[in-house]
ZAZA-783755 format. One record per residue (C-alpha): x, y negated, z negated; residue number from 1. Coordinates in steps of 0.02 Angstrom, whole numbers, plus 32768, in hexadecimal, padded with zeros to 4 digits. Example, Ala and Ser with C-alpha at 12.3 -4.5 7.8 and 13.67 -1.06 7.14 Angstrom:
! ZAZA-783755
+------+-------+------+-----+
! east ! north !   up !   n !
+------+-------+------+-----+
! 8267 !  80E1 ! 7E7A !   1 !
! 82AC !  8035 ! 7E9B !   2 !
+------+-------+------+-----+
! end
This chain:
! ZAZA-783755
+------+-------+------+-----+
! east ! north !   up !   n !
+------+-------+------+-----+
! 25F9 !  540F ! 874E !   1 !
! 25D9 !  540B ! 868A !   2 !
! 25C9 !  54CF ! 867D !   3 !
! 266C !  54E1 ! 86DF !   4 !
! 26C8 !  545D ! 866C !   5 !
! 267F !  54D1 ! 85D7 !   6 !
! 26BE !  556E ! 8622 !   7 !
! 276C !  550A ! 8631 !   8 !
! 277F !  54CA ! 8567 !   9 !
! 2741 !  5578 ! 852E !  10 !
! 27B1 !  55D9 ! 85A0 !  11 !
! 2858 !  5554 ! 8578 !  12 !
! 2808 !  5575 ! 84C1 !  13 !
! 2822 !  5632 ! 84C4 !  14 !
! 28DC !  5636 ! 84FB !  15 !
! 2904 !  55A7 ! 847E !  16 !
! 28B2 !  5635 ! 8408 !  17 !
! 290B !  56EF ! 8463 !  18 !
! 29A6 !  5677 ! 845F !  19 !
! 29A1 !  5642 ! 83A0 !  20 !
! 296D !  5706 ! 8381 !  21 !
! 29EF !  5741 ! 83DF !  22 !
! 2A8A !  56C9 ! 8381 !  23 !
! 2A34 !  56EB ! 82E0 !  24 !
! 2A19 !  57BD ! 8305 !  25 !
! 2AD5 !  579D ! 8330 !  26 !
! 2B1B !  5742 ! 828A !  27 !
! 2A9C !  57C8 ! 8235 !  28 !
! 2B03 !  585D ! 827C !  29 !
! 2BBF !  5802 ! 825F !  30 !
! 2B8E !  57D8 ! 81B3 !  31 !
! 2B5D !  58AC ! 818C !  32 !
! 2BDB !  58E8 ! 81E3 !  33 !
! 2C60 !  5871 ! 817D !  34 !
! 2C1F !  5881 ! 80D2 !  35 !
! 2BFC !  594B ! 80F0 !  36 !
! 2CB6 !  597C ! 810D !  37 !
! 2D04 !  58EC ! 80B3 !  38 !
! 2D01 !  5961 ! 801A !  39 !
! 2D56 !  59E7 ! 805D !  40 !
! 2DDE !  5993 ! 80AF !  41 !
! 2E02 !  5919 ! 801A !  42 !
! 2E56 !  590F ! 7F7A !  43 !
! 2D95 !  58E5 ! 7F2E !  44 !
! 2D46 !  5980 ! 7ED0 !  45 !
! 2C8C !  598D ! 7EC2 !  46 !
! 2C80 !  59AD ! 7E04 !  47 !
! 2C1F !  5A30 ! 7DE2 !  48 !
! 2B8F !  5A4E ! 7D7F !  49 !
! 2B92 !  5AE6 ! 7CD7 !  50 !
! 2B0C !  5B49 ! 7CF9 !  51 !
! 2ADD !  5BC7 ! 7C75 !  52 !
! 2B07 !  5C7B ! 7C76 !  53 !
! 2A51 !  5C97 ! 7C23 !  54 !
! 2A05 !  5C2A ! 7CC1 !  55 !
! 2A11 !  5CBE ! 7D2E !  56 !
! 29B9 !  5D3E ! 7CC2 !  57 !
! 2909 !  5D50 ! 7D05 !  58 !
! 287E !  5DB3 ! 7CCA !  59 !
! 2839 !  5E2A ! 7D4D !  60 !
! 2790 !  5E6A ! 7D39 !  61 !
! 2780 !  5EBA ! 7DF4 !  62 !
! 27D4 !  5F4C ! 7DE1 !  63 !
! 27E6 !  5F98 ! 7EA7 !  64 !
! 280A !  5EE2 ! 7EDA !  65 !
! 2873 !  5E80 ! 7E54 !  66 !
! 2862 !  5DC0 ! 7E55 !  67 !
! 2908 !  5D57 ! 7E88 !  68 !
! 291C !  5C93 ! 7E57 !  69 !
! 295F !  5C53 ! 7EE3 !  70 !
! 2A12 !  5BF7 ! 7ED5 !  71 !
! 2A08 !  5B44 ! 7EAA !  72 !
! 2A32 !  5AD7 ! 7F4A !  73 !
! 2A6D !  5A5D ! 7EE5 !  74 !
! 2AF4 !  5AC9 ! 7E84 !  75 !
! 2BB2 !  5ABC ! 7EAD !  76 !
! 2BF9 !  5B67 ! 7ED9 !  77 !
! 2CB2 !  5B67 ! 7EAA !  78 !
! 2D2B !  5BBF ! 7F2E !  79 !
! 2D4D !  5C76 ! 7F15 !  80 !
! 2DDA !  5CDD ! 7ECF !  81 !
! 2E06 !  5D73 ! 7ED0 !  82 !
! 2DF7 !  5DB8 ! 7E2D !  83 !
! 2EA9 !  5DF4 ! 7DBA !  84 !
! 2E97 !  5EB7 ! 7DE6 !  85 !
! 2E84 !  5EAD ! 7EA9 !  86 !
! 2F34 !  5E44 ! 7E9D !  87 !
! 2F84 !  5EAD ! 7E3E !  88 !
! 2FEE !  5F1C ! 7E97 !  89 !
! 2FB7 !  5FD3 ! 7E72 !  90 !
! 3045 !  603F ! 7DED !  91 !
! 3038 !  60DE ! 7E75 !  92 !
! 3057 !  6054 ! 7F0B !  93 !
! 30D4 !  5FE4 ! 7EC2 !  94 !
! 3136 !  607B ! 7E89 !  95 !
! 3139 !  60E0 ! 7F15 !  96 !
! 30CB !  6180 ! 7ECD !  97 !
! 30C7 !  61C8 ! 7F81 !  98 !
! 317A !  61CF ! 7F92 !  99 !
! 3171 !  6243 ! 7ECE ! 100 !
! 319E !  62EB ! 7ECE ! 101 !
! 3113 !  635D ! 7E8C ! 102 !
! 30F7 !  6342 ! 7DB5 ! 103 !
! 310B !  63ED ! 7DA6 ! 104 !
! 31A8 !  63ED ! 7E06 ! 105 !
! 31EF !  63A4 ! 7D62 ! 106 !
! 31A7 !  6410 ! 7CDF ! 107 !
! 3228 !  6461 ! 7C5B ! 108 !
! 3236 !  650A ! 7C74 ! 109 !
! 3203 !  6534 ! 7BC8 ! 110 !
! 314C !  653C ! 7B59 ! 111 !
! 3145 !  6488 ! 7B3E ! 112 !
! 312E !  6485 ! 7BEE ! 113 !
! 314D !  63BB ! 7BEF ! 114 !
! 318B !  635C ! 7C61 ! 115 !
! 3267 !  631C ! 7C77 ! 116 !
! 3252 !  6246 ! 7C3C ! 117 !
! 326F !  61E1 ! 7CDE ! 118 !
! 3304 !  6198 ! 7C8E ! 119 !
! 33A3 !  6210 ! 7C87 ! 120 !
! 341D !  6209 ! 7BFE ! 121 !
! 3498 !  6184 ! 7C3A ! 122 !
! 33F9 !  6108 ! 7C3B ! 123 !
! 33D6 !  612E ! 7CEF ! 124 !
! 3360 !  6152 ! 7D63 ! 125 !
! 3323 !  61EF ! 7DA6 ! 126 !
! 3349 !  61FE ! 7E56 ! 127 !
! 3295 !  620D ! 7E8B ! 128 !
! 325C !  6175 ! 7E54 ! 129 !
! 32A9 !  60D7 ! 7E7F ! 130 !
! 3286 !  6048 ! 7E29 ! 131 !
! 3256 !  5F8C ! 7E6C ! 132 !
! 3213 !  5EF8 ! 7E1A ! 133 !
! 316E !  5F18 ! 7E5E ! 134 !
! 317B !  5FC6 ! 7E25 ! 135 !
! 31A5 !  5F72 ! 7D61 ! 136 !
! 312A !  5EDE ! 7D6E ! 137 !
! 30A7 !  5F6A ! 7D97 ! 138 !
! 30CF !  5FD3 ! 7D20 ! 139 !
! 30E4 !  5F3B ! 7CAC ! 140 !
! 303C !  5EFE ! 7CBD ! 141 !
! 2FE4 !  5F94 ! 7CB6 ! 142 !
! 3018 !  5FE4 ! 7C1B ! 143 !
! 3016 !  5F1F ! 7BCF ! 144 !
! 2F62 !  5F3B ! 7BEE ! 145 !
! 2F46 !  5FF1 ! 7BAB ! 146 !
! 2EF9 !  5FF0 ! 7B18 ! 147 !
! 2F45 !  607C ! 7A8B ! 148 !
! 2E8E !  60BE ! 7A4E ! 149 !
! 2E6F !  60EB ! 7AEF ! 150 !
! 2F03 !  611D ! 7B40 ! 151 !
! 2F30 !  61D6 ! 7B7D ! 152 !
! 2E7E !  621A ! 7B8C ! 153 !
! 2E01 !  61E8 ! 7C12 ! 154 !
! 2D7B !  61DC ! 7B78 ! 155 !
! 2D3B !  612B ! 7BA6 ! 156 !
! 2CB1 !  611E ! 7AF4 ! 157 !
! 2CB9 !  60CC ! 7A54 ! 158 !
! 2CDD !  6037 ! 7A1A ! 159 !
! 2D67 !  600E ! 7A6D ! 160 !
! 2D07 !  6036 ! 7B1D ! 161 !
! 2C6A !  5FDD ! 7B00 ! 162 !
! 2C9A !  5F3D ! 7A9E ! 163 !
! 2D22 !  5EA7 ! 7AE6 ! 164 !
! 2D68 !  5E3F ! 7A7B ! 165 !
! 2DBF !  5D9E ! 7A79 ! 166 !
! 2E63 !  5DD3 ! 7A50 ! 167 !
! 2E7B !  5E8E ! 7A92 ! 168 !
! 2ED5 !  5F04 ! 7A57 ! 169 !
! 2F4C !  5F3F ! 7AC9 ! 170 !
! 2FF2 !  5F8E ! 7ADC ! 171 !
! 303A !  5EC3 ! 7B15 ! 172 !
! 2FF0 !  5E8D ! 7A7C ! 173 !
! 3040 !  5F0E ! 79FD ! 174 !
! 30F1 !  5EF9 ! 7A5E ! 175 !
! 30E4 !  5E32 ! 7A60 ! 176 !
! 3137 !  5DFE ! 79CC ! 177 !
! 314F !  5EAB ! 7961 ! 178 !
! 31D7 !  5E56 ! 790F ! 179 !
! 3180 !  5DB2 ! 78D8 ! 180 !
! 30D3 !  5E15 ! 78B9 ! 181 !
! 314D !  5E75 ! 783F ! 182 !
! 317F !  5DC8 ! 77ED ! 183 !
! 30C6 !  5DA2 ! 77F1 ! 184 !
! 309D !  5E2C ! 777B ! 185 !
! 311F !  5E3F ! 770F ! 186 !
! 30FB !  5D76 ! 76E8 ! 187 !
! 3022 !  5DB8 ! 76E2 ! 188 !
! 3038 !  5E3B ! 766E ! 189 !
! 30B3 !  5DB8 ! 7605 ! 190 !
! 300F !  5D68 ! 75CC ! 191 !
! 2F89 !  5DA9 ! 755E ! 192 !
! 2EF5 !  5D6C ! 75B0 ! 193 !
! 2F21 !  5DEA ! 7648 ! 194 !
! 2F43 !  5E8A ! 75E5 ! 195 !
! 2E96 !  5EE6 ! 75EE ! 196 !
! 2E80 !  5F6F ! 759A ! 197 !
! 2E23 !  6003 ! 75E1 ! 198 !
! 2D6A !  5FCF ! 7584 ! 199 !
! 2D7B !  5F0D ! 7590 ! 200 !
! 2D0C !  5EC2 ! 7605 ! 201 !
! 2D5A !  5E9F ! 76B0 ! 202 !
! 2D80 !  5DD3 ! 76D1 ! 203 !
! 2D77 !  5D96 ! 778F ! 204 !
! 2D9E !  5CFB ! 7741 ! 205 !
! 2E43 !  5D07 ! 7725 ! 206 !
! 2E63 !  5D56 ! 77D3 ! 207 !
! 2EEE !  5CD6 ! 7806 ! 208 !
! 2F27 !  5C9B ! 776C ! 209 !
! 2F60 !  5D60 ! 7748 ! 210 !
! 2F97 !  5D80 ! 7814 ! 211 !
! 2F1B !  5E02 ! 7800 ! 212 !
! 2F4B !  5E2B ! 78CC ! 213 !
! 3006 !  5E45 ! 789F ! 214 !
! 2FDF !  5EC8 ! 781F ! 215 !
! 2F7B !  5F11 ! 7897 ! 216 !
! 3007 !  5F0A ! 791E ! 217 !
! 3086 !  5F38 ! 789F ! 218 !
! 3018 !  5FD6 ! 7895 ! 219 !
! 2FFF !  5FF5 ! 792B ! 220 !
! 30EC !  5FEF ! 793F ! 221 !
! 310C !  605A ! 78C8 ! 222 !
! 3085 !  60F9 ! 7911 ! 223 !
! 30CA !  60FA ! 79A6 ! 224 !
! 3172 !  60C5 ! 79A8 ! 225 !
! 31AD !  611C ! 78DF ! 226 !
! 311F !  619E ! 78E4 ! 227 !
! 3116 !  61F3 ! 7963 ! 228 !
! 307F !  619E ! 79A8 ! 229 !
! 30BB !  61A5 ! 7A6C ! 230 !
! 30EB !  6269 ! 7A61 ! 231 !
! 3050 !  62A4 ! 79F9 ! 232 !
! 2FB6 !  622B ! 7A71 ! 233 !
! 2F49 !  6295 ! 7ADB ! 234 !
! 2F99 !  6296 ! 7B87 ! 235 !
! 2F37 !  62F6 ! 7C0E ! 236 !
! 2F9B !  638F ! 7C60 ! 237 !
! 2F69 !  63EA ! 7CF3 ! 238 !
! 2FC4 !  6494 ! 7CDF ! 239 !
! 2FAF !  6508 ! 7D8C ! 240 !
! 302A !  64B4 ! 7E00 ! 241 !
! 2FDF !  6515 ! 7E83 ! 242 !
! 2F1B !  64C9 ! 7E77 ! 243 !
! 2F29 !  63F1 ! 7E4D ! 244 !
! 2F0D !  6386 ! 7ECA ! 245 !
! 2F74 !  62D8 ! 7EEE ! 246 !
! 2F13 !  6274 ! 7E89 ! 247 !
! 2F2D !  62E6 ! 7DE0 ! 248 !
! 2FE7 !  6305 ! 7E17 ! 249 !
! 2FED !  6238 ! 7E29 ! 250 !
! 2F91 !  6239 ! 7D65 ! 251 !
! 3016 !  6290 ! 7D29 ! 252 !
! 3087 !  621F ! 7D6F ! 253 !
! 304C !  6198 ! 7D32 ! 254 !
! 303D !  61C2 ! 7C7E ! 255 !
! 30FB !  61E0 ! 7C6F ! 256 !
! 3116 !  6162 ! 7CBB ! 257 !
! 30B5 !  6106 ! 7C1F ! 258 !
! 30EA !  616E ! 7BA4 ! 259 !
! 31BD !  6139 ! 7BE7 ! 260 !
! 317C !  6083 ! 7BDA ! 261 !
! 312D !  608D ! 7B28 ! 262 !
! 31E2 !  60CD ! 7AEA ! 263 !
! 3249 !  6072 ! 7B4C ! 264 !
! 3200 !  5FE0 ! 7AE4 ! 265 !
! 320A !  6043 ! 7A3E ! 266 !
! 32D4 !  605F ! 7A67 ! 267 !
! 32C5 !  5F80 ! 7A5C ! 268 !
! 32A2 !  5F71 ! 79B3 ! 269 !
! 32FD !  5F85 ! 791A ! 270 !
! 32F8 !  6000 ! 78A0 ! 271 !
! 32C9 !  5F95 ! 7811 ! 272 !
! 3229 !  5F91 ! 7862 ! 273 !
! 3202 !  604E ! 7846 ! 274 !
! 3172 !  605C ! 77A1 ! 275 !
! 31E8 !  60D6 ! 773B ! 276 !
! 322C !  60F5 ! 769C ! 277 !
! 32D7 !  60D7 ! 76E4 ! 278 !
! 32B8 !  602E ! 7745 ! 279 !
! 3217 !  5FDF ! 76BC ! 280 !
! 3211 !  6056 ! 7633 ! 281 !
! 31C7 !  5FC3 ! 75E0 ! 282 !
! 313B !  5F96 ! 7667 ! 283 !
! 311F !  605D ! 765F ! 284 !
! 30F1 !  6049 ! 759D ! 285 !
! 3072 !  5FAD ! 75C7 ! 286 !
! 3007 !  601B ! 763D ! 287 !
! 300A !  60AA ! 75D3 ! 288 !
! 2FBE !  6061 ! 7533 ! 289 !
! 2F24 !  5FF1 ! 75B6 ! 290 !
! 2F08 !  60A4 ! 75F8 ! 291 !
! 2E82 !  6102 ! 75AC ! 292 !
! 2EBF !  6191 ! 7533 ! 293 !
! 2E43 !  6202 ! 755C ! 294 !
! 2E50 !  620A ! 7610 ! 295 !
! 2EF8 !  61C6 ! 763E ! 296 !
! 2F1B !  6195 ! 76F3 ! 297 !
! 2FBF !  6175 ! 7727 ! 298 !
! 301C !  60BB ! 771E ! 299 !
! 2FF6 !  60A9 ! 77E9 ! 300 !
! 2F3C !  60C1 ! 77D9 ! 301 !
! 2F37 !  605E ! 771B ! 302 !
! 2F7A !  5FCE ! 7785 ! 303 !
! 2EEB !  5FF3 ! 7810 ! 304 !
! 2E6F !  5FE4 ! 7787 ! 305 !
! 2EB8 !  5F46 ! 772E ! 306 !
! 2EB8 !  5EEC ! 77D0 ! 307 !
! 2E0A !  5F0F ! 77F2 ! 308 !
! 2DC5 !  5ED4 ! 7753 ! 309 !
! 2E2B !  5E36 ! 7778 ! 310 !
! 2DDA !  5E11 ! 7801 ! 311 !
! 2E29 !  5E3C ! 7895 ! 312 !
! 2DB8 !  5E85 ! 790D ! 313 !
! 2E0D !  5F1A ! 796D ! 314 !
! 2E41 !  5F72 ! 78B9 ! 315 !
! 2D7A !  5F5D ! 78A0 ! 316 !
! 2D57 !  5FC1 ! 7935 ! 317 !
! 2DCC !  6067 ! 7913 ! 318 !
! 2D87 !  60F0 ! 78BB ! 319 !
! 2DF5 !  6197 ! 78A4 ! 320 !
! 2E1B !  6233 ! 792C ! 321 !
! 2E71 !  62BE ! 7948 ! 322 !
! 2EE5 !  62DC ! 79C1 ! 323 !
! 2E8A !  6375 ! 7A47 ! 324 !
! 2EFE !  640C ! 7A2E ! 325 !
! 2F6C !  63E1 ! 79B4 ! 326 !
! 2F4D !  63D7 ! 78F2 ! 327 !
! 2F74 !  62FD ! 78D7 ! 328 !
! 2EE0 !  6295 ! 7892 ! 329 !
! 2EE0 !  61ED ! 7875 ! 330 !
! 2E74 !  61AF ! 77E4 ! 331 !
! 2E66 !  60F1 ! 7805 ! 332 !
! 2DA7 !  60C9 ! 7811 ! 333 !
! 2DB5 !  6016 ! 7815 ! 334 !
! 2D01 !  6004 ! 785A ! 335 !
! 2CD2 !  602C ! 77AC ! 336 !
! 2CFF !  5F70 ! 7780 ! 337 !
! 2CEA !  5F07 ! 781C ! 338 !
! 2C4A !  5E8A ! 7846 ! 339 !
! 2BFD !  5F13 ! 7897 ! 340 !
! 2BF9 !  5FA5 ! 7838 ! 341 !
! 2B64 !  5FA3 ! 7828 ! 342 !
! 2B48 !  5FCC ! 78D1 ! 343 !
! 2BE9 !  6060 ! 78CA ! 344 !
! 2B5F !  60AD ! 784F ! 345 !
! 2ABD !  60A2 ! 78B9 ! 346 !
! 2A6D !  6131 ! 78F5 ! 347 !
! 2A69 !  60D6 ! 7997 ! 348 !
! 2B1A !  60B4 ! 79B9 ! 349 !
! 2B4B !  617F ! 7993 ! 350 !
! 2AC3 !  61AE ! 7A10 ! 351 !
! 2B0C !  6133 ! 7A82 ! 352 !
! 2BC5 !  6196 ! 7A7E ! 353 !
! 2B5E !  6236 ! 7ABD ! 354 !
! 2B60 !  624E ! 7B87 ! 355 !
! 2AB6 !  6274 ! 7B9B ! 356 !
! 2A26 !  625E ! 7C2A ! 357 !
! 29D6 !  61B6 ! 7C35 ! 358 !
! 2933 !  61C8 ! 7BFC ! 359 !
! 28D1 !  6139 ! 7BB2 ! 360 !
! 28E1 !  6160 ! 7AFB ! 361 !
! 2993 !  6158 ! 7B19 ! 362 !
! 299E !  60C7 ! 7B7A ! 363 !
! 291C !  6052 ! 7B0B ! 364 !
! 2983 !  6088 ! 7A72 ! 365 !
! 2A1B !  6068 ! 7AD5 ! 366 !
! 29EB !  5FCA ! 7B16 ! 367 !
! 29B1 !  5F7A ! 7A5E ! 368 !
! 2A58 !  5FA9 ! 7A23 ! 369 !
! 2AA5 !  5F47 ! 7A9F ! 370 !
! 2A3B !  5E95 ! 7A7B ! 371 !
! 2A52 !  5EBC ! 79CC ! 372 !
! 2B14 !  5EB5 ! 79E5 ! 373 !
! 2B11 !  5E1D ! 7A57 ! 374 !
! 2A9C !  5DB0 ! 79CD ! 375 !
! 2B57 !  5DBD ! 7985 ! 376 !
! 2BAC !  5D67 ! 79F7 ! 377 !
! 2BEC !  5E1F ! 7A3C ! 378 !
! 2C20 !  5E31 ! 7AD6 ! 379 !
! 2BFE !  5ED1 ! 7B42 ! 380 !
! 2C70 !  5F43 ! 7BC3 ! 381 !
! 2BD3 !  5F44 ! 7C2B ! 382 !
! 2C4E !  5FA7 ! 7CB9 ! 383 !
! 2C6E !  603A ! 7C2F ! 384 !
! 2BCF !  603B ! 7BEA ! 385 !
! 2B75 !  605B ! 7C91 ! 386 !
! 2BDA !  60C0 ! 7CCA ! 387 !
! 2BD3 !  613A ! 7C0D ! 388 !
! 2B09 !  6125 ! 7C22 ! 389 !
! 2AF3 !  613A ! 7CF0 ! 390 !
! 2B70 !  6194 ! 7D32 ! 391 !
! 2B73 !  6252 ! 7D36 ! 392 !
! 2BA6 !  62D6 ! 7D02 ! 393 !
! 2B45 !  62E9 ! 7C55 ! 394 !
! 2B29 !  634E ! 7BCB ! 395 !
! 2AD0 !  63DA ! 7BEE ! 396 !
! 2A18 !  63C4 ! 7B96 ! 397 !
! 29F8 !  63FE ! 7AE8 ! 398 !
! 2946 !  644D ! 7B12 ! 399 !
! 28E8 !  63BD ! 7AF1 ! 400 !
! 2897 !  634D ! 7B42 ! 401 !
! 28F2 !  62AB ! 7B5F ! 402 !
! 2835 !  623C ! 7B7E ! 403 !
! 279F !  6211 ! 7B11 ! 404 !
! 273D !  61F1 ! 7BA1 ! 405 !
! 26ED !  628B ! 7BC8 ! 406 !
! 2755 !  632F ! 7C0C ! 407 !
! 27E5 !  6312 ! 7C8F ! 408 !
! 27A2 !  631E ! 7D3F ! 409 !
! 27CF !  63D1 ! 7D8F ! 410 !
! 281E !  6372 ! 7E31 ! 411 !
! 28AC !  6314 ! 7DAD ! 412 !
! 28AC !  63A2 ! 7D25 ! 413 !
! 293C !  6401 ! 7D8C ! 414 !
! 29BA !  6366 ! 7D9C ! 415 !
! 29DD !  62C9 ! 7D19 ! 416 !
! 2980 !  6223 ! 7D50 ! 417 !
! 29D4 !  618B ! 7D7F ! 418 !
! 29E8 !  60ED ! 7D1C ! 419 !
! 296A !  6084 ! 7D9F ! 420 !
! 28F2 !  610E ! 7D95 ! 421 !
! 28E2 !  60F2 ! 7CCF ! 422 !
! 28E4 !  6035 ! 7CDC ! 423 !
! 286F !  6032 ! 7D44 ! 424 !
! 2802 !  6090 ! 7CC4 ! 425 !
! 2838 !  6013 ! 7C1F ! 426 !
! 27EB !  5F92 ! 7C90 ! 427 !
! 274D !  5FFD ! 7CC7 ! 428 !
! 2723 !  6020 ! 7C29 ! 429 !
! 2753 !  5F6D ! 7BEE ! 430 !
! 27CB !  5FAD ! 7B78 ! 431 !
! 2841 !  5F28 ! 7B7D ! 432 !
! 2839 !  5E60 ! 7B41 ! 433 !
! 28A8 !  5DC7 ! 7B0C ! 434 !
! 2971 !  5DF0 ! 7AF6 ! 435 !
! 295D !  5EB8 ! 7B18 ! 436 !
! 291C !  5E75 ! 7BCB ! 437 !
! 29B7 !  5E13 ! 7BD1 ! 438 !
! 2A14 !  5EAC ! 7BC1 ! 439 !
! 29B7 !  5F0E ! 7C3B ! 440 !
! 29D3 !  5E8D ! 7CB6 ! 441 !
! 2A93 !  5E6C ! 7C93 ! 442 !
! 2A91 !  5F2C ! 7CA7 ! 443 !
! 2A2C !  5F42 ! 7D46 ! 444 !
! 2AAD !  5EC9 ! 7D80 ! 445 !
! 2B48 !  5F1F ! 7D51 ! 446 !
! 2B0C !  5FD4 ! 7D8E ! 447 !
! 2AD2 !  5F8B ! 7E3D ! 448 !
! 2B89 !  5F46 ! 7E49 ! 449 !
! 2BD7 !  5FED ! 7E26 ! 450 !
! 2B57 !  603D ! 7E94 ! 451 !
! 2B1B !  6098 ! 7E05 ! 452 !
! 2A7B !  6063 ! 7E26 ! 453 !
! 2A21 !  60E1 ! 7E8E ! 454 !
+------+-------+------+-----+
! end
């Protein structure tokens, strides 16, 4: 009897324990659901924890199986938004390139082979080009983002291709306020401290007070609007109308739209902005006086170099160049006066400009150069760097071995080695460490994103 009573008490306690446990479990589940879904549907935001950009740089010791850090579960991941490039409609789509007549059908029947303007003498658009708000917006966005030193050519290398600036040099920048820029140039050149002679030291502390960026803008406004800079730009023209692709045809139309856009912008400018003896003879005399008398470069080039001496970063990247298939030569050499001048005169930088196939020696030298540049707080364009170094075709070999670690593998000698193989060899031979390792990590990630790391 006593045993039955003990069994009954034990059963009662068990039933009570099960009931309490069930209630607690139900309350816990309700609390979890409530607190889990509340942030997503209420007006309260979960504060995100700042993660240093250096936190994703890991040392990789196992080349064949690189280690990957697991993402922190405590870190809040903000919602992803479409990038600016993907959210913008392309010029080809917005302007209806598929409705355009073939580009060659619009060229003049003479030796110049130059296309008709999209606007006729009455300032009306050609009938085959239907302007729309979408087209105008897309064209504005496109040309405003073009760097004048990279316009009209597919050769994307050099300072303006590989280095990103806080105040990028674009057509949007130079056309933003031409009259205001001219006024600021006049103000700067009225003050002796802003007039640096050709043999004077640079003074980057005067960047803002002497309006170095306006000096650069004004120089390029004159080059493109008053010194035939648009006509002298190195356009690509596929001359054989019977053997060109749709892509090539649309590329030529896009060049024509860009050229016409700039010309229309130039037509809106006041004539007194011209750097000519008719309009600004005193300014020309001043620029001639500060130019090198033994090697006169011209007023525009002198302005650009002055802007570089005064600290405009864009002017400090400029290098003289010649327009292909013409006798036009631009003589500015602002890169000799900017804050990165020691890099541009170095052997590794000159070697980087070449389009040689990947090799241990080339990559080791390049990665050290990029690490040194990053030490100066310089931002790099990783996409263009990776494309330049990892994307064929490459220059023909000069007959000397590009490797310094033994003879080439016969199986690899017929074609260039991939970026992946070269970088793996850098890891295996333990040739990289410290800041260079961080550069290689960024380079690898970019190459994988561009699908050039195979």
